[in-house]
N, CA, C and O atoms as CSV, one atom per row, in Angstrom:
chain,resi,resn,atom,element,x,y,z
A,1,MET,N,N,10.640,8.018,4.303
A,1,MET,CA,C,10.717,6.436,4.126
A,1,MET,C,C,11.663,6.305,3.020
A,1,MET,O,O,11.734,7.094,2.078
A,2,GLU,N,N,12.449,5.174,3.200
A,2,GLU,CA,C,13.533,4.949,2.371
A,2,GLU,C,C,12.843,4.045,1.102
A,2,GLU,O,O,11.817,3.373,1.205
A,3,GLY,N,N,13.668,4.201,-0.112
A,3,GLY,CA,C,13.171,3.286,-1.242
A,3,GLY,C,C,12.076,4.135,-2.088
A,3,GLY,O,O,11.787,3.730,-3.214
A,4,MET,N,N,11.532,5.166,-1.632
A,4,MET,CA,C,10.246,6.030,-2.366
A,4,MET,C,C,10.957,6.927,-3.499
A,4,MET,O,O,11.597,7.933,-3.192
A,5,ILE,N,N,10.838,6.596,-4.521
A,5,ILE,CA,C,11.549,7.381,-5.602
A,5,ILE,C,C,10.328,8.120,-6.370
A,5,ILE,O,O,10.521,9.279,-6.737
A,6,TYR,N,N,9.375,7.649,-6.569
A,6,TYR,CA,C,8.264,8.195,-7.516
A,6,TYR,C,C,7.066,8.257,-6.502
A,6,TYR,O,O,6.730,7.275,-5.841
A,7,ILE,N,N,6.511,9.352,-6.434
A,7,ILE,CA,C,5.285,9.515,-5.461
A,7,ILE,C,C,4.384,10.469,-6.037
A,7,ILE,O,O,4.843,11.362,-6.748
A,8,GLN,N,N,3.072,10.377,-5.798
A,8,GLN,CA,C,2.261,11.348,-6.495
A,8,GLN,C,C,2.229,12.600,-5.793
A,8,GLN,O,O,2.630,12.853,-4.657
A,9,TYR,N,N,1.552,13.533,-6.865
A,9,TYR,CA,C,1.745,14.773,-6.315
A,9,TYR,C,C,0.990,15.097,-4.582
A,9,TYR,O,O,1.584,15.665,-3.665
A,10,ARG,N,N,0.119,14.761,-4.549
A,10,ARG,CA,C,-0.536,14.922,-3.068
A,10,ARG,C,C,0.180,14.170,-2.043
A,10,ARG,O,O,0.083,14.575,-0.884
A,11,MET,N,N,0.841,13.200,-2.279
A,11,MET,CA,C,1.834,12.914,-1.394
A,11,MET,C,C,2.814,13.477,-0.919
A,11,MET,O,O,3.298,13.329,0.203
A,12,LYS,N,N,3.184,14.228,-1.858
A,12,LYS,CA,C,4.569,15.257,-1.583
A,12,LYS,C,C,3.921,16.276,-1.088
A,12,LYS,O,O,4.696,16.947,-0.407
A,13,THR,N,N,2.722,16.770,-1.109
A,13,THR,CA,C,2.345,18.113,-0.556
A,13,THR,C,C,1.645,17.801,0.972
A,13,THR,O,O,1.617,18.625,1.886
A,14,HIS,N,N,1.096,16.440,1.033
A,14,HIS,CA,C,0.534,16.241,2.351
A,14,HIS,C,C,0.886,14.908,2.886
A,14,HIS,O,O,0.025,14.048,3.069
A,15,PRO,N,N,2.376,14.691,3.188
A,15,PRO,CA,C,3.180,13.864,3.409
A,15,PRO,C,C,2.301,13.467,5.229
A,15,PRO,O,O,1.825,14.297,6.004
A,16,LEU,N,N,2.363,12.130,5.375
A,16,LEU,CA,C,1.891,11.606,6.706
A,16,LEU,C,C,3.333,11.728,7.553
A,16,LEU,O,O,4.402,11.502,6.985
A,17,SER,N,N,3.257,12.111,8.985
A,17,SER,CA,C,4.350,12.034,9.724
A,17,SER,C,C,4.759,10.389,10.113
A,17,SER,O,O,3.986,9.455,9.900
A,18,ASP,N,N,5.965,10.254,10.652
A,18,ASP,CA,C,6.279,8.895,10.894
A,18,ASP,C,C,5.399,8.388,12.014
A,18,ASP,O,O,5.095,7.198,12.102
A,19,ASP,N,N,4.936,9.450,12.995
A,19,ASP,CA,C,3.883,8.389,13.968
A,19,ASP,C,C,2.554,8.207,13.171
A,19,ASP,O,O,1.928,7.215,13.545
A,20,LYS,N,N,2.054,8.812,12.314
A,20,LYS,CA,C,1.039,8.484,11.583
A,20,LYS,C,C,1.240,7.427,10.678
A,20,LYS,O,O,0.305,6.633,10.581
A,21,ILE,N,N,2.327,7.215,9.936
A,21,ILE,CA,C,2.655,6.242,9.218
A,21,ILE,C,C,2.599,4.754,10.209
A,21,ILE,O,O,1.981,3.747,9.866
A,22,ASN,N,N,3.288,4.873,11.325
A,22,ASN,CA,C,3.564,3.743,12.178
A,22,ASN,C,C,1.891,3.413,12.523
A,22,ASN,O,O,1.407,2.306,12.285
A,23,PHE,N,N,1.274,4.292,12.985
A,23,PHE,CA,C,-0.428,4.108,13.372
A,23,PHE,C,C,-1.139,3.426,12.505
A,23,PHE,O,O,-1.831,2.463,12.835
A,24,LEU,N,N,-1.029,3.887,11.251
A,24,LEU,CA,C,-1.484,3.274,10.213
A,24,LEU,C,C,-1.297,1.715,9.804
A,24,LEU,O,O,-2.073,0.811,9.496
A,25,LEU,N,N,0.015,1.830,9.940
A,25,LEU,CA,C,0.314,0.208,9.521
A,25,LEU,C,C,0.306,-0.740,10.677
A,25,LEU,O,O,0.376,-1.968,10.643
A,26,LYS,N,N,0.203,0.094,11.751
A,26,LYS,CA,C,-0.268,-0.817,13.044
A,26,LYS,C,C,-1.826,-1.402,13.185
A,26,LYS,O,O,-2.191,-2.491,13.629
A,27,ARG,N,N,-2.577,-0.352,12.679
A,27,ARG,CA,C,-4.010,-0.654,12.725
A,27,ARG,C,C,-4.802,-1.295,11.520
A,27,ARG,O,O,-5.808,-1.977,11.718
A,28,VAL,N,N,-4.353,-1.068,10.399
A,28,VAL,CA,C,-4.849,-1.572,9.255
A,28,VAL,C,C,-4.225,-2.915,9.027
A,28,VAL,O,O,-3.026,-3.093,9.241
A,29,LYS,N,N,-5.016,-3.860,8.597
A,29,LYS,CA,C,-4.641,-5.412,8.688
A,29,LYS,C,C,-4.616,-5.957,7.394
A,29,LYS,O,O,-4.245,-7.126,7.286
A,30,THR,N,N,-5.010,-5.194,6.178
A,30,THR,CA,C,-4.826,-5.711,4.916
A,30,THR,C,C,-4.157,-4.741,3.895
A,30,THR,O,O,-4.195,-3.516,4.019
A,31,CYS,N,N,-3.567,-5.372,2.918
A,31,CYS,CA,C,-2.685,-4.341,2.130
A,31,CYS,C,C,-2.934,-5.334,0.581
A,31,CYS,O,O,-3.735,-6.228,0.307
A,32,CYS,N,N,-1.928,-4.729,-0.130
A,32,CYS,CA,C,-1.990,-5.252,-1.426
A,32,CYS,C,C,-0.408,-5.178,-1.849
A,32,CYS,O,O,0.254,-4.149,-1.986
A,33,LEU,N,N,0.098,-6.755,-2.048
A,33,LEU,CA,C,1.448,-6.894,-2.245
A,33,LEU,C,C,1.585,-7.063,-3.716
A,33,LEU,O,O,0.792,-7.791,-4.314
A,34,ALA,N,N,2.869,-6.222,-4.552
A,34,ALA,CA,C,3.033,-6.298,-5.735
A,34,ALA,C,C,4.425,-6.832,-5.910
A,34,ALA,O,O,5.470,-6.303,-5.532
A,35,THR,N,N,4.254,-8.062,-6.597
A,35,THR,CA,C,5.483,-8.829,-7.168
A,35,THR,C,C,5.662,-8.649,-8.865
A,35,THR,O,O,4.926,-8.043,-9.645
A,36,LEU,N,N,6.683,-9.264,-9.081
A,36,LEU,CA,C,6.558,-9.188,-10.614
A,36,LEU,C,C,6.647,-10.430,-11.152
A,36,LEU,O,O,7.686,-10.970,-10.772
A,37,ASN,N,N,5.963,-11.155,-11.916
A,37,ASN,CA,C,5.694,-12.337,-12.738
A,37,ASN,C,C,7.163,-12.526,-13.783
A,37,ASN,O,O,7.786,-11.554,-14.210
A,38,ALA,N,N,7.503,-13.842,-14.047
A,38,ALA,CA,C,8.730,-14.082,-14.841
A,38,ALA,C,C,8.744,-13.071,-16.060
A,38,ALA,O,O,9.732,-12.514,-16.539
A,39,ASP,N,N,7.643,-12.980,-16.385
A,39,ASP,CA,C,7.575,-12.198,-17.796
A,39,ASP,C,C,7.801,-10.537,-17.695
A,39,ASP,O,O,7.798,-9.773,-18.659
A,40,GLY,N,N,7.997,-10.171,-16.295
A,40,GLY,CA,C,8.157,-8.879,-15.981
A,40,GLY,C,C,6.907,-8.036,-15.707
A,40,GLY,O,O,6.977,-6.861,-15.346
A,41,THR,N,N,5.631,-8.775,-15.920
A,41,THR,CA,C,4.487,-8.237,-15.658
A,41,THR,C,C,4.057,-8.125,-14.283
A,41,THR,O,O,4.426,-9.022,-13.526
A,42,PRO,N,N,3.269,-7.089,-13.771
A,42,PRO,CA,C,3.103,-7.214,-12.220
A,42,PRO,C,C,1.958,-8.164,-11.711
A,42,PRO,O,O,0.851,-8.391,-12.199
A,43,TYR,N,N,2.374,-8.495,-10.938
A,43,TYR,CA,C,1.268,-9.237,-10.205
A,43,TYR,C,C,0.916,-8.709,-8.711
A,43,TYR,O,O,1.801,-8.762,-7.857
A,44,CYS,N,N,-0.225,-8.256,-8.421
A,44,CYS,CA,C,-1.072,-7.719,-7.130
A,44,CYS,C,C,-1.765,-8.518,-6.334
A,44,CYS,O,O,-2.846,-8.880,-6.799
A,45,THR,N,N,-1.469,-8.926,-5.228
A,45,THR,CA,C,-2.070,-9.948,-4.246
A,45,THR,C,C,-2.827,-8.863,-2.915
A,45,THR,O,O,-2.231,-7.932,-2.374
A,46,PRO,N,N,-4.040,-9.235,-2.660
A,46,PRO,CA,C,-4.319,-8.543,-1.422
A,46,PRO,C,C,-3.899,-9.523,-0.537
A,46,PRO,O,O,-3.954,-10.716,-0.835
A,47,ILE,N,N,-3.456,-9.092,0.599
A,47,ILE,CA,C,-3.214,-10.089,1.784
A,47,ILE,C,C,-3.454,-9.639,3.324
A,47,ILE,O,O,-3.757,-8.463,3.522
A,48,HIS,N,N,-3.377,-10.198,4.016
A,48,HIS,CA,C,-3.431,-9.787,5.387
A,48,HIS,C,C,-2.072,-9.931,6.011
A,48,HIS,O,O,-1.285,-10.842,5.755
A,49,PHE,N,N,-1.847,-8.818,6.963
A,49,PHE,CA,C,-0.505,-8.636,7.389
A,49,PHE,C,C,-0.398,-8.080,8.689
A,49,PHE,O,O,-1.434,-7.756,9.269
A,50,VAL,N,N,1.043,-7.874,9.397
A,50,VAL,CA,C,0.899,-7.717,10.637
A,50,VAL,C,C,2.299,-6.637,10.277
A,50,VAL,O,O,3.135,-6.943,9.426
A,51,TYR,N,N,2.364,-5.330,11.101
A,51,TYR,CA,C,3.535,-4.673,11.265
A,51,TYR,C,C,4.169,-4.648,12.343
A,51,TYR,O,O,3.731,-3.930,13.242
A,52,PHE,N,N,5.337,-5.399,12.547
A,52,PHE,CA,C,5.978,-5.334,13.979
A,52,PHE,C,C,7.409,-5.240,14.028
A,52,PHE,O,O,8.262,-5.983,13.543
A,53,ASP,N,N,7.521,-4.104,14.759
A,53,ASP,CA,C,9.324,-3.876,14.802
A,53,ASP,C,C,10.086,-3.555,13.486
A,53,ASP,O,O,11.132,-4.051,13.067
A,54,GLY,N,N,9.271,-2.573,12.928
A,54,GLY,CA,C,9.806,-1.952,11.509
A,54,GLY,C,C,9.614,-2.876,10.167
A,54,GLY,O,O,9.853,-2.449,9.038
A,55,ALA,N,N,9.150,-4.197,10.449
A,55,ALA,CA,C,8.916,-5.188,9.426
A,55,ALA,C,C,7.255,-5.463,9.101
A,55,ALA,O,O,6.337,-5.090,9.832
A,56,VAL,N,N,7.126,-6.135,7.946
A,56,VAL,CA,C,5.746,-6.152,7.608
A,56,VAL,C,C,5.999,-7.789,7.265
A,56,VAL,O,O,6.783,-8.279,6.452
A,57,TYR,N,N,5.071,-8.438,8.161
A,57,TYR,CA,C,4.897,-9.912,8.036
A,57,TYR,C,C,3.660,-10.211,7.402
A,57,TYR,O,O,2.669,-9.607,7.813
A,58,PHE,N,N,3.507,-11.198,6.289
A,58,PHE,CA,C,2.318,-11.332,5.937
A,58,PHE,C,C,1.721,-12.895,6.109
A,58,PHE,O,O,2.429,-13.857,6.408
A,59,HIS,N,N,0.349,-12.949,5.874
A,59,HIS,CA,C,0.036,-14.503,6.155
A,59,HIS,C,C,-0.325,-14.892,4.540
A,59,HIS,O,O,-0.510,-14.178,3.555
A,60,GLY,N,N,-0.337,-16.417,4.747
A,60,GLY,CA,C,-0.604,-17.035,3.372
A,60,GLY,C,C,0.247,-18.269,3.402
A,60,GLY,O,O,1.166,-18.561,4.167
A,61,LEU,N,N,-0.339,-19.015,2.260
A,61,LEU,CA,C,0.166,-20.432,2.284
A,61,LEU,C,C,1.630,-20.451,1.980
A,61,LEU,O,O,2.253,-19.502,1.502
A,62,PRO,N,N,2.114,-21.601,2.295
A,62,PRO,CA,C,3.517,-21.691,2.345
A,62,PRO,C,C,4.379,-21.751,0.684
A,62,PRO,O,O,5.594,-21.702,0.497
A,63,LYS,N,N,3.460,-21.849,-0.183
A,63,LYS,CA,C,3.803,-21.904,-1.616
A,63,LYS,C,C,2.680,-21.191,-2.588
A,63,LYS,O,O,1.488,-21.038,-2.322
A,64,GLY,N,N,3.282,-20.847,-3.628
A,64,GLY,CA,C,2.290,-20.132,-4.375
A,64,GLY,C,C,2.733,-19.151,-5.353
A,64,GLY,O,O,3.944,-19.324,-5.493
A,65,LYS,N,N,2.317,-18.183,-6.111
A,65,LYS,CA,C,2.770,-17.578,-7.269
A,65,LYS,C,C,3.531,-16.314,-6.665
A,65,LYS,O,O,4.541,-15.854,-7.198
A,66,LYS,N,N,2.801,-15.649,-5.186
A,66,LYS,CA,C,3.636,-14.463,-5.017
A,66,LYS,C,C,5.023,-14.896,-4.204
A,66,LYS,O,O,5.902,-14.073,-3.943
A,67,LEU,N,N,5.100,-16.377,-3.822
A,67,LEU,CA,C,6.190,-16.574,-3.069
A,67,LEU,C,C,7.023,-17.073,-4.129
A,67,LEU,O,O,8.222,-16.975,-3.868
A,68,GLU,N,N,6.738,-17.600,-5.295
A,68,GLU,CA,C,7.658,-17.952,-6.265
A,68,GLU,C,C,8.151,-16.486,-7.021
A,68,GLU,O,O,9.288,-16.368,-7.478
A,69,ASN,N,N,7.409,-15.690,-7.067
A,69,ASN,CA,C,7.796,-14.301,-7.529
A,69,ASN,C,C,8.819,-13.800,-6.739
A,69,ASN,O,O,9.863,-13.490,-7.313
A,70,ILE,N,N,8.725,-13.646,-5.434
A,70,ILE,CA,C,9.772,-12.983,-4.502
A,70,ILE,C,C,10.763,-13.664,-4.528
A,70,ILE,O,O,11.788,-12.990,-4.426
A,71,ALA,N,N,10.997,-15.271,-4.670
A,71,ALA,CA,C,12.100,-16.048,-4.547
A,71,ALA,C,C,12.918,-15.431,-5.998
A,71,ALA,O,O,14.104,-15.103,-5.962
A,72,ARG,N,N,12.236,-15.358,-7.006
A,72,ARG,CA,C,13.012,-15.260,-8.161
A,72,ARG,C,C,13.404,-13.583,-8.171
A,72,ARG,O,O,14.466,-13.293,-8.722
A,73,ASP,N,N,12.706,-12.638,-7.669
A,73,ASP,CA,C,12.801,-11.445,-7.818
A,73,ASP,C,C,12.133,-10.768,-6.645
A,73,ASP,O,O,10.933,-10.503,-6.577
A,74,PRO,N,N,13.101,-10.505,-5.681
A,74,PRO,CA,C,12.884,-9.707,-4.466
A,74,PRO,C,C,12.303,-8.483,-4.070
A,74,PRO,O,O,11.990,-8.067,-2.954
A,75,ARG,N,N,12.196,-7.851,-5.502
A,75,ARG,CA,C,11.687,-6.428,-5.629
A,75,ARG,C,C,9.947,-6.501,-5.603
A,75,ARG,O,O,9.142,-6.945,-6.421
A,76,VAL,N,N,9.806,-5.943,-4.460
A,76,VAL,CA,C,8.335,-5.893,-3.994
A,76,VAL,C,C,7.780,-4.450,-3.833
A,76,VAL,O,O,8.595,-3.544,-3.661
A,77,SER,N,N,6.465,-4.173,-3.877
A,77,SER,CA,C,5.900,-3.015,-3.236
A,77,SER,C,C,4.670,-3.430,-2.372
A,77,SER,O,O,3.927,-4.314,-2.800
A,78,VAL,N,N,4.438,-2.859,-1.232
A,78,VAL,CA,C,3.277,-2.828,-0.376
A,78,VAL,C,C,2.502,-1.667,-0.183
A,78,VAL,O,O,2.952,-0.633,0.310
A,79,THR,N,N,1.401,-1.817,-0.547
A,79,THR,CA,C,0.728,-0.663,-0.278
A,79,THR,C,C,-0.450,-0.695,0.817
A,79,THR,O,O,-1.395,-1.406,0.473
A,80,VAL,N,N,-0.551,-0.218,1.768
A,80,VAL,CA,C,-1.401,-0.229,2.840
A,80,VAL,C,C,-2.209,1.209,2.723
A,80,VAL,O,O,-1.714,2.321,2.536
A,81,TYR,N,N,-3.715,0.829,2.902
A,81,TYR,CA,C,-4.301,2.492,3.132
A,81,TYR,C,C,-5.682,2.155,3.884
A,81,TYR,O,O,-6.010,1.028,4.253
A,82,GLU,N,N,-6.334,3.175,4.024
A,82,GLU,CA,C,-7.662,3.326,4.917
A,82,GLU,C,C,-8.446,4.459,3.998
A,82,GLU,O,O,-7.966,5.572,3.783
A,83,MET,N,N,-9.542,4.075,3.562
A,83,MET,CA,C,-10.374,5.191,3.087
A,83,MET,C,C,-11.433,5.627,4.353
A,83,MET,O,O,-12.148,4.815,4.942
A,84,GLU,N,N,-11.382,6.872,4.597
A,84,GLU,CA,C,-12.213,7.412,5.558
A,84,GLU,C,C,-13.606,7.685,4.977
A,84,GLU,O,O,-14.629,7.371,5.587
A,85,GLY,N,N,-13.610,8.369,3.602
A,85,GLY,CA,C,-14.989,8.667,3.316
A,85,GLY,C,C,-14.697,9.420,1.870
A,85,GLY,O,O,-13.628,9.581,1.281
A,86,LEU,N,N,-16.079,9.832,1.507
A,86,LEU,CA,C,-15.895,10.548,0.385
A,86,LEU,C,C,-16.208,12.294,0.623
A,86,LEU,O,O,-17.003,12.772,1.432
A,87,LEU,N,N,-15.502,12.890,-0.148
A,87,LEU,CA,C,-15.771,14.183,0.003
A,87,LEU,C,C,-16.511,14.783,-1.228
A,87,LEU,O,O,-16.066,15.149,-2.316
A,88,LEU,N,N,-17.566,14.774,-0.810
A,88,LEU,CA,C,-18.664,15.292,-1.935
A,88,LEU,C,C,-18.636,16.779,-2.460
A,88,LEU,O,O,-18.672,17.676,-1.618
A,89,ASP,N,N,-18.582,17.060,-3.647
A,89,ASP,CA,C,-18.476,18.402,-4.253
A,89,ASP,C,C,-19.888,19.216,-3.635
A,89,ASP,O,O,-21.012,18.715,-3.603
A,90,LEU,N,N,-19.652,20.100,-3.331
A,90,LEU,CA,C,-21.125,20.982,-2.705
A,90,LEU,C,C,-21.820,21.224,-4.201
A,90,LEU,O,O,-23.046,21.121,-4.165
A,91,ASP,N,N,-21.350,21.477,-5.293
A,91,ASP,CA,C,-22.062,21.774,-6.473
A,91,ASP,C,C,-22.640,20.654,-7.240
A,91,ASP,O,O,-23.271,20.768,-8.291
A,92,LYS,N,N,-22.334,19.455,-6.552
A,92,LYS,CA,C,-22.601,18.010,-6.964
A,92,LYS,C,C,-22.189,17.737,-8.297
A,92,LYS,O,O,-22.926,17.308,-9.185
A,93,LYS,N,N,-20.723,18.063,-8.419
A,93,LYS,CA,C,-20.148,17.627,-9.882
A,93,LYS,C,C,-19.278,16.362,-9.450
A,93,LYS,O,O,-18.327,16.309,-8.671
A,94,PRO,N,N,-19.834,15.465,-10.118
A,94,PRO,CA,C,-19.125,14.091,-9.975
A,94,PRO,C,C,-17.501,14.114,-10.125
A,94,PRO,O,O,-16.784,13.399,-9.424
A,95,CYS,N,N,-17.058,14.900,-10.990
A,95,CYS,CA,C,-15.440,14.914,-11.217
A,95,CYS,C,C,-14.831,15.466,-10.396
A,95,CYS,O,O,-13.624,15.264,-10.264
A,96,ASP,N,N,-15.605,16.425,-9.526
A,96,ASP,CA,C,-15.063,17.279,-8.421
A,96,ASP,C,C,-15.105,16.514,-7.148
A,96,ASP,O,O,-14.674,17.212,-6.230
A,97,THR,N,N,-15.506,15.220,-6.732
A,97,THR,CA,C,-15.748,14.790,-5.793
A,97,THR,C,C,-14.231,13.907,-5.462
A,97,THR,O,O,-13.561,13.346,-6.329
A,98,ASN,N,N,-13.919,13.954,-4.023
A,98,ASN,CA,C,-12.480,13.352,-3.705
A,98,ASN,C,C,-12.872,12.443,-2.716
A,98,ASN,O,O,-14.025,12.210,-2.354
A,99,THR,N,N,-11.665,11.867,-2.236
A,99,THR,CA,C,-11.426,10.788,-1.074
A,99,THR,C,C,-10.788,11.323,-0.228
A,99,THR,O,O,-9.868,12.112,-0.445
A,100,LYS,N,N,-11.268,10.895,1.070
A,100,LYS,CA,C,-10.331,11.172,2.487
A,100,LYS,C,C,-9.781,9.944,2.469
A,100,LYS,O,O,-10.443,8.909,2.394
A,101,TYR,N,N,-8.392,10.009,2.545
A,101,TYR,CA,C,-7.761,8.393,2.936
A,101,TYR,C,C,-6.526,8.728,3.505
A,101,TYR,O,O,-6.264,9.919,3.673
A,102,GLU,N,N,-5.720,7.850,3.829
A,102,GLU,CA,C,-4.545,7.630,4.517
A,102,GLU,C,C,-3.828,6.507,3.591
A,102,GLU,O,O,-4.490,5.522,3.264
A,103,SER,N,N,-2.421,6.648,3.147
A,103,SER,CA,C,-1.973,5.336,2.349
A,103,SER,C,C,-0.373,5.392,2.709
A,103,SER,O,O,0.269,6.439,2.790
A,104,VAL,N,N,0.064,4.295,2.876
A,104,VAL,CA,C,1.820,4.104,2.808
A,104,VAL,C,C,1.933,3.193,1.759
A,104,VAL,O,O,1.231,2.193,1.610
A,105,ILE,N,N,2.919,3.603,0.976
A,105,ILE,CA,C,3.606,2.544,-0.061
A,105,ILE,C,C,4.810,2.310,0.434
A,105,ILE,O,O,5.549,3.243,0.749
A,106,LEU,N,N,5.184,0.956,0.575
A,106,LEU,CA,C,6.559,0.565,0.986
A,106,LEU,C,C,7.075,-0.136,0.089
A,106,LEU,O,O,8.219,-0.570,0.225
């Protein structure tokens, strides 16, 4: 996917195929949209979205902070994820518990 500069180690070692990415984007209906406030601080908003023809369309009011932020600075990030469940450690060590999930960062 274009535009990805920094990615987590696990994403490097377990990337989703393009088919799985498209399936996730078409199946999941909520995401987090990160924009930048005027002072440079992040502003992350949970939103509903539709993925269609290679683009993300989101639902919302025709005005508000996220739209003001986008108009001022179009650099945004969208995170779509779906948690399938917890992977509990067999020795019952909480720190070794993991999560099974799929995610895409745009």
